[in-house]
C-alpha positions in Angstrom: 166.1 222.2 15.9 167.2 219.8 18.2 165.5 216.5 19.4 166.7 214.6 22.5 164.9 210.9 22.5 165.3 209.1 25.8 163.6 205.6 26.0 162.5 204.8 29.6 160.8 201.9 32.0 160.1 202.4 35.0 162.8 205.3 35.6 161.9 207.5 38.7 164.7 210.3 37.9 163.5 211.4 34.5 162.0 214.5 35.6 165.6 215.0 37.6 167.0 214.2 33.8 164.3 217.0 32.0 165.3 219.2 33.9 168.9 218.9 34.1 168.4 219.2 30.4 166.5 222.2 30.1 169.6 223.2 32.3 172.7 222.6 30.0 171.5 222.7 27.0 171.2 226.0 25.7 170.6 225.2 22.8 167.0 225.4 20.9 165.6 221.5 21.5 162.5 219.6 22.0 162.8 216.6 24.5 160.4 213.2 23.4 160.3 210.8 26.5 159.4 207.3 24.9 158.1 205.0 27.7 157.2 201.5 28.8 156.4 202.7 32.1 153.6 200.3 34.2 152.0 203.6 35.1 151.5 206.4 33.0 155.0 209.3 34.2 153.9 212.8 34.9 156.3 214.7 33.1 156.6 218.0 32.0 159.2 220.2 30.1 159.5 217.1 27.9 156.9 215.7 25.2 156.2 212.1 26.2 154.6 209.2 23.3 153.7 205.8 25.3 155.8 203.3 23.4 153.6 200.7 21.0 156.4 198.2 20.6 159.0 196.5 23.0 163.0 197.5 23.6 164.9 200.2 23.8 165.8 199.9 19.9 162.3 199.8 19.4 161.5 202.8 21.4 163.9 205.5 19.8 162.7 204.7 16.4 159.4 205.6 17.7 160.7 208.9 19.2 162.4 209.4 15.9 159.1 209.4 14.5 157.9 212.1 15.9 160.9 214.3 16.1 161.0 217.3 14.2 165.0 217.8 14.9 167.6 218.3 12.0 169.7 217.0 14.5 169.7 213.9 17.2 170.3 212.4 20.3 169.3 209.3 21.8 170.4 209.1 25.9 169.5 206.9 29.1 166.5 208.2 31.1 168.8 207.3 34.9 170.6 209.8 34.8 174.0 207.6 33.2 174.3 210.9 30.9 175.7 213.7 31.4 173.0 216.3 29.2 175.8 218.8 29.8 178.0 216.8 26.8 175.6 217.2 24.3 177.1 221.1 23.4 180.3 219.1 22.8 178.5 216.6 20.3 176.9 219.6 18.5 180.5 221.3 18.1 181.3 218.2 16.6 178.7 217.7 14.0 179.6 220.4 12.0 182.3 217.9 10.9 180.9 214.1 11.5 177.2 213.1 11.0 177.9 210.5 14.5 179.1 211.1 17.8 179.5 209.3 20.6 180.2 209.6 24.0 182.4 206.8 25.1 184.0 205.7 28.6 186.6 204.4 26.9 188.3 207.1 24.4 190.8 208.7 26.0 190.1 210.9 29.4 186.8 209.2 29.4 186.0 206.9 32.3 183.2 205.2 33.9 181.6 204.3 37.9 181.2 201.0 37.3 182.5 198.7 38.8 186.3 197.8 37.5 184.7 194.6 36.5 182.3 194.9 35.2 184.1 197.4 33.3 186.6 195.2 31.9 183.8 192.7 30.8 182.5 195.8 29.0 184.9 197.0 27.3 186.3 193.2 26.3 182.8 192.0 25.0 182.9 196.3 23.4 186.3 195.3 21.9 185.1 191.7 20.6 181.9 193.4 19.3 183.9 196.3 17.4 186.1 194.3 16.3 184.1 191.7 14.6 182.2 194.3 12.7 185.1 196.5 11.7 183.9 200.0 13.6 187.0 201.3 14.3 184.9 202.4 18.0 186.5 201.7 21.6 183.0 201.9 23.0 180.6 200.4 20.4 178.3 199.8 22.9 178.0 203.6 23.9 174.0 204.0 24.4 174.7 208.0 24.5 175.1 209.3 20.6 174.3 212.8 18.8 172.8 211.8 15.1 172.4 214.4 12.1 169.8 213.2 10.7 170.6 212.6 7.0 172.4 209.7 8.9 168.4 207.7 9.2 167.5 208.7 5.1 166.8 206.0 3.5 168.6 204.0 6.4 167.1 200.4 7.1 167.2 199.9 10.7 165.4 196.4 12.5 166.3 196.9 16.6 167.6 193.8 18.9 167.8 194.8 22.1 169.3 198.0 24.0 171.7 198.3 21.2 170.0 200.5 18.6 173.2 203.2 18.4 175.7 200.0 17.7 173.1 199.0 14.1 173.3 202.9 13.4 177.1 203.1 13.9 177.5 199.7 11.4 175.0 200.5 8.4 176.1 204.0 8.7 179.2 203.3 8.5 179.1 201.5 5.1 177.6 204.3 3.5 180.5 206.9 4.3 179.1 207.9 7.3 181.9 209.6 9.5 182.2 208.8 13.1 183.8 210.5 16.0 183.7 209.3 19.6 184.3 212.3 22.3 185.0 211.5 25.8 182.4 211.3 28.7 182.6 209.6 32.7 179.9 206.9 32.2 177.8 207.5 35.2 175.5 205.1 38.0 172.1 205.4 37.6 170.9 208.2 39.8 168.1 206.7 41.3 166.4 202.9 40.2 166.8 199.8 39.3 169.2 198.8 36.3 167.2 196.6 33.7 170.6 194.6 33.2 173.3 193.8 35.2 175.6 190.5 35.8 172.5 188.1 36.1 170.3 186.2 33.9 169.4 189.8 32.2 172.8 190.5 31.8 173.7 187.3 30.4 170.8 187.8 27.6 171.0 191.1 27.0 175.2 190.0 25.6 173.3 187.2 23.9 171.3 189.6 21.8 173.7 191.5 21.3 176.6 188.6 19.3 173.0 188.3 17.4 172.7 191.5 16.2 176.3 192.1 15.7 177.0 188.4 13.3 173.8 189.2 11.2 174.1 192.7 11.0 178.1 191.4 9.1 176.1 188.7 7.3 173.6 191.4 6.0 170.9 189.5 7.6 170.6 192.3 9.9 
């Protein structure tokens, strides 16, 4: 069984994404939406959980507690992550513990503006170097995990980058990580929660603090 966890907050594309997953993912799966929207969305084809905590990272942890699958995927709810890649991720999960969808891996691409892609790549490279992660896109929010990765793993989410925390902590325990190339798409509907603005700067600061706390063993 595969569990697909989608943290959401006011995402108008959500139902179309659920339908897209149903059409592209042929493996037996469940979809868990962990939602913090101002109004409770009505969805079909997925289990909706109202988030009790705050932040995307904590939303994933809440979804993980409800998941039944022996493999788990996290993906964005805005359509930027194409469910078609999940089958390839599953194929690599036979040999790897974590499979990350990477827009910076060889063959990967992004629909971001050139300036945003450059800043994203530079910041991601700096964070990856700080943590010693040999990953080209450590900031990715699209990944598949074997359920065993989480056994005894102490997660303390801060902000959006839960995949970064999982990769770093599990790599210290010998987890095998694989990157696959994806095309990161522009969100299909709604407004971005983080951009080149004050919100984006605050999130970048939170990511830096997260990386620093992980590096010093305090996170």
